[in-house]
C-alpha positions in Angstrom: 0.0 0.0 0.0 2.8 2.5 0.8 4.4 1.6 -2.5 1.4 2.8 -4.4 1.3 6.1 -2.6 5.0 6.7 -3.2 4.6 6.3 -6.9 1.6 8.6 -7.1 3.2 11.3 -4.9 6.4 11.2 -7.0 4.4 11.7 -10.2 2.5 14.7 -8.7 5.7 16.3 -7.5 7.3 15.9 -10.9 4.2 17.5 -12.5 4.4 20.4 -10.1 8.0 21.0 -10.9 7.3 20.9 -14.6 4.5 23.4 -14.3 6.7 25.7 -12.2 9.5 25.5 -14.8 7.1 26.3 -17.7 5.7 29.2 -15.7 9.2 30.7 -14.9 10.1 30.4 -18.6 6.9 32.1 -19.8 7.4 34.9 -17.3 10.9 35.6 -18.7 9.5 35.8 -22.2 6.6 38.0 -21.2 8.9 40.6 -19.7 10.7 41.0 -23.0 7.4 41.4 -25.0 6.0 44.3 -23.1 5.1 47.2 -25.4 7.7 50.0 -25.4 6.7 53.4 -24.3 5.8 55.6 -27.2 8.7 57.6 -28.5 8.5 61.3 -28.3 8.2 63.3 -31.5 10.9 65.8 -32.5 8.5 68.6 -31.7 7.9 67.1 -28.2 11.7 66.9 -27.6 12.1 70.5 -28.8 9.3 71.7 -26.4 11.1 69.8 -23.5 14.4 71.5 -24.3 12.7 74.9 -24.4 11.0 74.3 -21.1 14.2 73.2 -19.5 15.9 76.4 -20.7 18.4 74.6 -22.9 17.4 76.7 -25.9 16.0 80.2 -26.2 12.8 81.3 -27.8 14.4 82.3 -31.1 16.1 79.0 -31.5 12.9 77.2 -30.5 10.9 79.1 -33.1 13.5 78.5 -35.8 13.7 74.8 -35.2 9.9 74.5 -34.9 9.5 76.1 -38.3 12.1 73.7 -39.7 10.1 70.7 -38.4 6.8 72.0 -39.6 
């Protein structure tokens, strides 16, 4: 009777380990497939640079006109 339980328990443990292994692998692949954040347009970058004070109003307007 103990022999029968040992075989069944070993089979269940093996199945649990296999399912855990497949889950870990699937999680690793799902992290790589997440959608990337949308990239900023050139105009958005230009607006950010102007807001940070990296460029003055004249340069902002010149570059904005070049983009549009």
